[in-house]
MIVEXRO-279202 format. One record per residue (C-alpha): residue number from 1; residue in three letters; x, z, y negated. Coordinates in Angstrom, 1 decimal, padded with zeros to 4 digits, always signed. Each point is the difference from the previous one (the first is absolute). Layout:
BEGIN
rec pos NUM | code Ala | x X | z Z | y Y
...
REM end
This chain:
BEGIN
rec pos 1 | code Met | x +001.0 | z -027.2 | y -101.1
rec pos 2 | code Pro | x +001.6 | z -000.2 | y -003.6
rec pos 3 | code Pro | x +001.5 | z +002.3 | y -001.6
rec pos 4 | code Thr | x -002.7 | z +002.0 | y -002.7
rec pos 5 | code Phe | x +000.8 | z +000.6 | y -003.4
rec pos 6 | code Ala | x -003.0 | z +002.5 | y -000.3
rec pos 7 | code Phe | x -000.1 | z +002.7 | y -003.4
rec pos 8 | code Asp | x -002.9 | z +002.6 | y +000.8
rec pos 9 | code Gln | x +001.6 | z +002.7 | y -001.4
rec pos 10 | code Pro | x -000.5 | z +000.3 | y -004.4
rec pos 11 | code Gly | x +003.3 | z +000.3 | y -001.6
rec pos 12 | code Val | x +002.2 | z -001.3 | y +001.7
rec pos 13 | code Arg | x +002.4 | z -002.5 | y -001.8
rec pos 14 | code Ile | x -000.2 | z -003.7 | y +000.7
rec pos 15 | code Arg | x +002.8 | z -002.3 | y -000.8
rec pos 16 | code Leu | x -001.3 | z -003.7 | y +001.0
rec pos 17 | code Asp | x +003.2 | z -001.4 | y -000.4
rec pos 18 | code Glu | x +001.1 | z +002.2 | y +003.4
rec pos 19 | code Leu | x -002.5 | z -001.1 | y +002.0
rec pos 20 | code Pro | x -000.3 | z -003.6 | y +001.6
rec pos 21 | code Thr | x -001.7 | z -003.1 | y -000.9
rec pos 22 | code Asp | x +001.1 | z -001.9 | y +003.0
rec pos 23 | code Pro | x -000.6 | z +000.7 | y +003.9
rec pos 24 | code Pro | x +002.4 | z +001.7 | y +001.3
rec pos 25 | code Lys | x +003.1 | z -001.9 | y +002.0
rec pos 26 | code Gly | x -000.6 | z -001.4 | y +003.5
rec pos 27 | code Thr | x -003.6 | z +000.2 | y -000.4
rec pos 28 | code Ser | x -001.5 | z -003.1 | y +001.5
rec pos 29 | code Arg | x -003.1 | z -002.2 | y -001.3
rec pos 30 | code Lys | x -000.9 | z -000.9 | y +002.9
rec pos 31 | code Glu | x -000.7 | z +003.2 | y +001.3
rec pos 32 | code Ala | x -001.4 | z +001.2 | y -003.0
rec pos 33 | code Glu | x -002.4 | z -002.3 | y -000.1
rec pos 34 | code Ala | x -001.2 | z +000.8 | y +003.8
rec pos 35 | code Arg | x +000.3 | z +003.4 | y -000.8
rec pos 36 | code Leu | x -002.7 | z -000.7 | y -003.1
rec pos 37 | code Ala | x -002.1 | z -002.1 | y +002.3
rec pos 38 | code Glu | x +000.1 | z +003.1 | y +002.0
rec pos 39 | code Leu | x -001.1 | z +002.4 | y -002.7
rec pos 40 | code Gly | x -002.5 | z -002.5 | y -001.1
rec pos 41 | code Glu | x -002.1 | z +000.6 | y +003.1
rec pos 42 | code Glu | x +000.2 | z +003.9 | y -000.2
rec pos 43 | code Leu | x -000.7 | z +000.0 | y -003.5
rec pos 44 | code Phe | x -003.5 | z -002.2 | y +000.6
rec pos 45 | code Glu | x -000.8 | z +002.4 | y +002.7
rec pos 46 | code Leu | x +000.8 | z +003.4 | y -002.7
rec pos 47 | code Gln | x -001.9 | z -002.0 | y -002.4
rec pos 48 | code Asp | x -003.0 | z -000.4 | y +002.5
rec pos 49 | code Leu | x -000.1 | z +003.6 | y +000.8
rec pos 50 | code Leu | x +000.3 | z +000.7 | y -003.5
rec pos 51 | code Trp | x -003.1 | z -002.1 | y -000.6
rec pos 52 | code Gly | x -002.0 | z +001.3 | y +003.0
rec pos 53 | code Ala | x +000.6 | z +003.8 | y -000.5
rec pos 54 | code Arg | x -000.7 | z +000.2 | y -003.7
rec pos 55 | code Leu | x +002.0 | z +002.9 | y -000.8
rec pos 56 | code His | x +003.1 | z -001.3 | y -002.0
rec pos 57 | code Ser | x +000.8 | z -002.5 | y -002.0
rec pos 58 | code Leu | x +003.2 | z -001.8 | y -001.3
rec pos 59 | code Leu | x +001.4 | z -000.6 | y -003.1
rec pos 60 | code Val | x +003.2 | z -002.3 | y -000.3
rec pos 61 | code Val | x +001.6 | z +000.1 | y -003.2
rec pos 62 | code Leu | x +002.3 | z -003.2 | y -000.7
rec pos 63 | code Gln | x +002.7 | z +000.3 | y -003.0
rec pos 64 | code Gly | x +003.2 | z -002.0 | y -001.0
rec pos 65 | code Arg | x +001.2 | z -002.5 | y -002.2
rec pos 66 | code Asp | x -000.7 | z -003.3 | y -000.4
rec pos 67 | code Thr | x +000.7 | z -002.1 | y +003.2
rec pos 68 | code Ala | x +000.3 | z +003.3 | y +002.0
rec pos 69 | code Gly | x -003.1 | z -001.7 | y +002.2
rec pos 70 | code Lys | x -002.7 | z +002.1 | y -000.7
rec pos 71 | code Asp | x -002.3 | z -003.0 | y +001.3
rec pos 72 | code Gly | x +002.2 | z -001.0 | y +002.4
rec pos 73 | code Val | x -000.3 | z +003.5 | y +002.1
rec pos 74 | code Ile | x -003.8 | z -000.3 | y -000.5
rec pos 75 | code Lys | x -000.5 | z -003.5 | y +001.3
rec pos 76 | code Thr | x +002.6 | z +001.1 | y +003.0
rec pos 77 | code Val | x -001.0 | z +003.4 | y +001.1
rec pos 78 | code Ala | x -003.1 | z +000.4 | y -001.4
rec pos 79 | code Gly | x -000.8 | z -003.3 | y +002.1
rec pos 80 | code Tyr | x +000.4 | z +002.0 | y +003.2
rec pos 81 | code Leu | x -003.0 | z +001.9 | y -001.7
rec pos 82 | code Asn | x -003.8 | z -000.8 | y +000.6
rec pos 83 | code Pro | x -001.4 | z -001.2 | y -003.1
rec pos 84 | code Arg | x -003.5 | z +002.0 | y +000.1
rec pos 85 | code Gly | x +001.8 | z +003.0 | y -000.6
rec pos 86 | code Val | x +003.0 | z -001.0 | y -002.5
rec pos 87 | code His | x -000.2 | z +000.2 | y -004.1
rec pos 88 | code Val | x +002.6 | z -001.4 | y -001.7
rec pos 89 | code Val | x +000.4 | z +000.5 | y -003.8
rec pos 90 | code Ser | x +002.7 | z -001.4 | y -002.8
rec pos 91 | code Phe | x +000.1 | z +002.2 | y -002.8
rec pos 92 | code Gly | x +001.3 | z -002.1 | y -003.1
rec pos 93 | code Pro | x -000.1 | z +000.9 | y -004.2
rec pos 94 | code Pro | x -003.0 | z +002.8 | y -000.2
rec pos 95 | code Thr | x -003.3 | z -002.0 | y -001.4
rec pos 96 | code Gln | x -001.8 | z +001.6 | y -003.1
rec pos 97 | code Glu | x -002.3 | z +001.8 | y +002.0
rec pos 98 | code Glu | x +002.6 | z +001.7 | y +002.0
rec pos 99 | code Leu | x +002.1 | z +001.1 | y -003.2
rec pos 100 | code Glu | x -003.1 | z +002.1 | y -001.0
rec pos 101 | code His | x +000.3 | z +001.9 | y +002.9
rec pos 102 | code Asp | x +002.7 | z +002.3 | y +001.8
rec pos 103 | code Phe | x +002.9 | z -001.7 | y +001.6
rec pos 104 | code Leu | x -001.3 | z +000.6 | y +003.6
rec pos 105 | code Trp | x -003.6 | z -000.9 | y -000.8
rec pos 106 | code Arg | x +001.1 | z -003.9 | y +001.0
rec pos 107 | code Val | x +001.6 | z +000.8 | y +002.9
rec pos 108 | code His | x -002.1 | z +003.1 | y +001.7
rec pos 109 | code Arg | x -003.1 | z -002.6 | y -000.4
rec pos 110 | code His | x +001.7 | z -002.0 | y +002.8
rec pos 111 | code Thr | x +001.4 | z +002.9 | y +002.4
rec pos 112 | code Pro | x -001.1 | z -000.5 | y +003.6
rec pos 113 | code Arg | x -003.1 | z +001.3 | y +002.0
rec pos 114 | code Lys | x +000.4 | z +001.2 | y +003.5
rec pos 115 | code Gly | x +000.8 | z -002.4 | y +002.2
rec pos 116 | code Glu | x +001.3 | z -002.2 | y -002.5
rec pos 117 | code Val | x +003.6 | z -001.4 | y -001.3
rec pos 118 | code Ala | x +000.4 | z -000.4 | y -003.5
rec pos 119 | code Ile | x +003.5 | z -002.1 | y -001.1
rec pos 120 | code Trp | x +001.1 | z +000.4 | y -003.4
rec pos 121 | code Asn | x +002.4 | z -002.7 | y -001.1
rec pos 122 | code Arg | x +001.3 | z +002.4 | y -003.3
rec pos 123 | code Ser | x -002.2 | z +002.9 | y -000.6
rec pos 124 | code His | x -000.3 | z +003.1 | y -001.9
rec pos 125 | code Tyr | x +004.3 | z +000.2 | y -000.2
rec pos 126 | code Glu | x -000.3 | z -002.8 | y -002.7
rec pos 127 | code Asp | x -001.3 | z +002.6 | y -002.3
rec pos 128 | code Val | x +003.6 | z +001.8 | y +000.5
rec pos 129 | code Leu | x +002.3 | z -003.2 | y +000.2
rec pos 130 | code Val | x -001.2 | z -002.8 | y -002.5
rec pos 131 | code Val | x -001.4 | z +002.8 | y -002.5
rec pos 132 | code Arg | x +003.3 | z +001.4 | y +000.0
rec pos 133 | code Val | x +002.2 | z -003.0 | y +000.1
rec pos 134 | code His | x -001.6 | z -001.6 | y -002.6
rec pos 135 | code Gly | x -000.9 | z +003.3 | y -002.1
rec pos 136 | code Leu | x -004.1 | z -000.9 | y +000.0
rec pos 137 | code Thr | x -000.7 | z +003.6 | y -000.3
rec pos 138 | code Pro | x +002.0 | z +003.3 | y -001.2
rec pos 139 | code Ala | x +002.3 | z +001.5 | y +003.1
rec pos 140 | code Ser | x -001.6 | z +003.3 | y -000.6
rec pos 141 | code Ile | x -003.6 | z -001.7 | y +001.0
rec pos 142 | code Trp | x +001.6 | z -002.0 | y +002.9
rec pos 143 | code Arg | x +002.4 | z +002.8 | y +001.3
rec pos 144 | code Glu | x -003.5 | z +002.0 | y +000.4
rec pos 145 | code Arg | x -001.2 | z -002.6 | y +002.4
rec pos 146 | code Tyr | x +002.6 | z +000.5 | y +003.1
rec pos 147 | code Gly | x -002.3 | z +003.6 | y +000.1
rec pos 148 | code His | x -003.4 | z -001.8 | y -000.1
rec pos 149 | code Ile | x +001.2 | z -002.6 | y +002.8
rec pos 150 | code Cys | x +001.3 | z +002.9 | y +002.3
rec pos 151 | code Asp | x -003.5 | z +001.9 | y -000.5
rec pos 152 | code Phe | x -002.0 | z -003.6 | y +000.3
rec pos 153 | code Glu | x +002.1 | z -001.0 | y +003.5
rec pos 154 | code Glu | x -000.1 | z +003.7 | y +001.2
rec pos 155 | code Leu | x -004.2 | z -000.1 | y -000.5
rec pos 156 | code Leu | x +000.2 | z -003.4 | y +001.7
rec pos 157 | code Ala | x +002.2 | z +001.6 | y +003.3
rec pos 158 | code Glu | x -002.7 | z +003.1 | y -000.3
rec pos 159 | code His | x -002.7 | z -002.0 | y +000.6
rec pos 160 | code Asp | x +001.7 | z -001.7 | y +003.3
rec pos 161 | code Thr | x +001.7 | z -003.5 | y -001.8
rec pos 162 | code Ile | x +003.2 | z -000.5 | y +001.8
rec pos 163 | code Val | x +002.2 | z -001.3 | y -003.3
rec pos 164 | code Arg | x +003.7 | z -001.6 | y +000.8
rec pos 165 | code Lys | x +001.5 | z -002.0 | y -003.4
rec pos 166 | code Phe | x +002.7 | z -002.2 | y +000.5
rec pos 167 | code Phe | x +002.4 | z -001.0 | y -002.9
rec pos 168 | code Leu | x +001.5 | z -003.8 | y +001.1
rec pos 169 | code His | x +003.4 | z +000.3 | y -001.0
rec pos 170 | code Ile | x +001.5 | z -003.2 | y -001.3
rec pos 171 | code Ser | x +003.4 | z -000.8 | y -001.2
rec pos 172 | code His | x +000.6 | z -001.4 | y -003.3
rec pos 173 | code Arg | x +002.1 | z -003.0 | y +001.9
rec pos 174 | code Glu | x -003.1 | z -000.5 | y +002.2
rec pos 175 | code Gln | x -002.8 | z +000.1 | y -002.6
rec pos 176 | code Gln | x +002.1 | z -002.8 | y -002.1
rec pos 177 | code Ala | x +000.3 | z -002.3 | y +003.1
rec pos 178 | code Arg | x -003.5 | z +000.2 | y +000.5
rec pos 179 | code Leu | x -001.5 | z -000.6 | y -003.4
rec pos 180 | code Leu | x +002.3 | z -002.9 | y -000.3
rec pos 181 | code Glu | x -001.1 | z -001.4 | y +003.6
rec pos 182 | code Arg | x -003.7 | z +000.2 | y -002.0
rec pos 183 | code Glu | x +001.4 | z -002.4 | y -002.3
rec pos 184 | code Arg | x +001.4 | z -002.1 | y +002.4
rec pos 185 | code Asp | x -002.9 | z -000.5 | y +002.5
rec pos 186 | code Pro | x -003.1 | z -001.5 | y -001.4
rec pos 187 | code Arg | x -002.7 | z +002.0 | y +002.0
rec pos 188 | code Lys | x +001.7 | z +003.3 | y -001.3
rec pos 189 | code Ala | x +000.1 | z -001.0 | y -003.2
rec pos 190 | code Trp | x -003.7 | z +001.3 | y -001.3
rec pos 191 | code Lys | x +002.0 | z +003.5 | y +000.7
rec pos 192 | code Leu | x +001.9 | z -000.8 | y -002.9
rec pos 193 | code Ser | x +000.2 | z +002.3 | y -003.5
rec pos 194 | code Val | x +001.9 | z +000.8 | y -002.7
rec pos 195 | code Gly | x -001.1 | z +003.6 | y +000.6
rec pos 196 | code Asp | x +002.0 | z +000.1 | y +003.3
rec pos 197 | code Trp | x +003.1 | z -000.8 | y -001.5
rec pos 198 | code Arg | x -000.5 | z +002.4 | y -003.1
rec pos 199 | code Glu | x -000.8 | z +002.7 | y +002.1
rec pos 200 | code Arg | x +003.5 | z -000.2 | y +001.9
rec pos 201 | code Glu | x +001.6 | z +000.7 | y -003.6
rec pos 202 | code His | x -001.4 | z +003.7 | y +000.8
rec pos 203 | code Trp | x +001.5 | z +000.2 | y +003.7
rec pos 204 | code Asp | x +002.1 | z +003.4 | y -000.6
rec pos 205 | code Ala | x -003.3 | z +000.9 | y -002.3
rec pos 206 | code Tyr | x -001.9 | z -000.5 | y +003.3
rec pos 207 | code Thr | x +002.4 | z +001.5 | y +002.3
rec pos 208 | code Glu | x -000.2 | z +003.3 | y -002.2
rec pos 209 | code Ala | x -004.0 | z +000.0 | y +000.4
rec pos 210 | code Tyr | x -000.8 | z -001.0 | y +003.6
rec pos 211 | code Glu | x +003.5 | z +002.8 | y +000.8
rec pos 212 | code Glu | x -002.0 | z +002.7 | y -002.0
rec pos 213 | code Ala | x -003.7 | z -000.9 | y +001.2
rec pos 214 | code Ile | x +001.5 | z -000.2 | y +003.9
rec pos 215 | code Ser | x +001.4 | z +003.4 | y -000.5
rec pos 216 | code Arg | x -002.6 | z +001.7 | y -001.7
rec pos 217 | code Cys | x -002.8 | z -001.2 | y +001.7
rec pos 218 | code Ala | x +001.3 | z +000.3 | y +003.8
rec pos 219 | code Thr | x -002.3 | z +002.5 | y +001.8
rec pos 220 | code Pro | x -000.5 | z +000.4 | y +003.9
rec pos 221 | code Arg | x -003.3 | z -001.3 | y +000.3
rec pos 222 | code Ala | x +000.6 | z -003.1 | y -002.7
rec pos 223 | code Pro | x +003.6 | z -001.0 | y +000.8
rec pos 224 | code Trp | x +002.2 | z -003.0 | y -001.4
rec pos 225 | code Ile | x +001.6 | z -002.3 | y +002.1
rec pos 226 | code Val | x +002.9 | z -002.0 | y -001.4
rec pos 227 | code Val | x +000.0 | z -002.9 | y +001.9
rec pos 228 | code Pro | x +003.3 | z -002.5 | y -000.5
rec pos 229 | code Ala | x -002.2 | z -003.2 | y -000.4
rec pos 230 | code Asp | x +002.7 | z -002.8 | y -000.9
rec pos 231 | code Ala | x -000.6 | z -001.6 | y +003.4
rec pos 232 | code Lys | x -003.4 | z -000.6 | y +000.0
rec pos 233 | code Trp | x -000.6 | z +000.6 | y +003.8
rec pos 234 | code Tyr | x +001.6 | z +002.8 | y +000.4
rec pos 235 | code Arg | x -002.0 | z +001.5 | y -003.0
rec pos 236 | code Asn | x -003.2 | z -000.7 | y +001.7
rec pos 237 | code Leu | x +001.5 | z +001.9 | y +003.5
rec pos 238 | code Val | x +000.8 | z +003.0 | y -002.3
rec pos 239 | code Val | x -003.7 | z +000.3 | y -001.6
rec pos 240 | code Ala | x -001.6 | z -000.9 | y +003.9
rec pos 241 | code Glu | x +001.8 | z +002.5 | y +001.3
rec pos 242 | code Ala | x -001.1 | z +002.9 | y -002.8
rec pos 243 | code Leu | x -003.2 | z -000.7 | y +000.6
rec pos 244 | code Val | x -000.1 | z +000.4 | y +003.5
rec pos 245 | code Glu | x +002.0 | z +003.5 | y -000.4
rec pos 246 | code Ala | x -002.6 | z +001.0 | y -002.5
rec pos 247 | code Leu | x -002.9 | z -001.1 | y +002.1
rec pos 248 | code Arg | x +000.9 | z +000.4 | y +003.3
rec pos 249 | code Pro | x +000.1 | z +004.1 | y +000.5
rec pos 250 | code Tyr | x -004.0 | z -000.4 | y -001.0
rec pos 251 | code Arg | x -000.8 | z -002.2 | y +003.3
rec pos 252 | code Pro | x -001.1 | z +003.3 | y +001.9
rec pos 253 | code Val | x -002.0 | z +000.8 | y -002.4
rec pos 254 | code Trp | x -002.1 | z -002.8 | y -000.7
rec pos 255 | code Glu | x -000.2 | z -001.1 | y +004.1
rec pos 256 | code Ala | x -001.9 | z +003.7 | y +000.8
rec pos 257 | code His | x -001.9 | z -000.5 | y -003.4
rec pos 258 | code Leu | x -001.2 | z -003.8 | y +001.2
rec pos 259 | code Asp | x -000.2 | z +001.6 | y +003.8
rec pos 260 | code Ala | x -002.6 | z +002.9 | y -001.0
rec pos 261 | code Leu | x -001.7 | z -002.8 | y -002.2
rec pos 262 | code Gly | x -000.3 | z -002.0 | y +003.5
rec pos 263 | code His | x -000.9 | z +002.5 | y +002.2
rec pos 264 | code Lys | x -003.1 | z +000.9 | y -002.7
rec pos 265 | code Ala | x -001.3 | z -003.3 | y -000.3
rec pos 266 | code Arg | x +000.1 | z -000.4 | y +003.7
rec pos 267 | code Ala | x -001.9 | z +003.0 | y +000.5
rec pos 268 | code Glu | x -002.2 | z -001.3 | y -002.2
rec pos 269 | code Leu | x -000.6 | z -003.1 | y +001.5
rec pos 270 | code Ala | x -000.6 | z +002.0 | y +003.2
rec pos 271 | code Ala | x -003.2 | z +001.9 | y -001.6
rec pos 272 | code Tyr | x -001.2 | z -003.2 | y -001.6
rec pos 273 | code Arg | x +000.2 | z -001.8 | y +003.4
rec pos 274 | code Ala | x -001.3 | z +003.1 | y +002.2
rec pos 275 | code Ala | x -003.1 | z +000.5 | y -002.8
rec pos 276 | code Ala | x -000.2 | z -003.5 | y +000.2
rec pos 277 | code Arg | x -001.1 | z +000.0 | y +004.1
rec pos 278 | code Thr | x -002.3 | z +003.0 | y -000.4
rec pos 279 | code Ser | x -001.8 | z -001.5 | y -002.6
REM end
């Protein structure tokens, strides 16, 4: 099992430059990919129980710098899930309608119903990241948002949403390599954006913003997992492992609920057949 850099207590000091972006030494890509396939099978089984029991939902929040691999995680890890119960949302700059509401309005509409999985590519955290780095609102406003975010996520947890938040931790060096790769590969050139290079100029400011967001908004029921993301195959393994560990404790509850539903359905069917025989 890969080491986990999970934070579930508010106020813990976070220093991203002290956390690795590479896999641990000696980690085998072949073994990691084999383990990912095993986890994928279990993840599918757990999602099937989640869908059938409809007692809980799962919210997966993916945050990270440009090229960190949010889309890659969705493609690979979510690829093990049944699309029937999965809803993926990518949050870009807010629309005019969204700006005319409170900052949580646009995300709250996309929280998962019971039995479903919602995966967010970026999220409500942009309102304490981009907004902070570029001074889009006064500090007196965005600083109040940490409390609102914690309250929002606690509300979701109280209503049986399992919340897991992932920061895909990529190095400055690796991000540059991926951006340059997009220029060299004609099939990836469509991803090119001057904005990605401009945002690199604010690397340190984003580091501070992420450190505070993780520190202020890490809670037992909505923890942050910092994922070493320089190696895509290892990044995917860490996310899959964390999701399986989050869902696995609920398996007995979901199975017992489904068994009870099955018992009730069989009894109703038996009663129907008995009534049909006597009519």
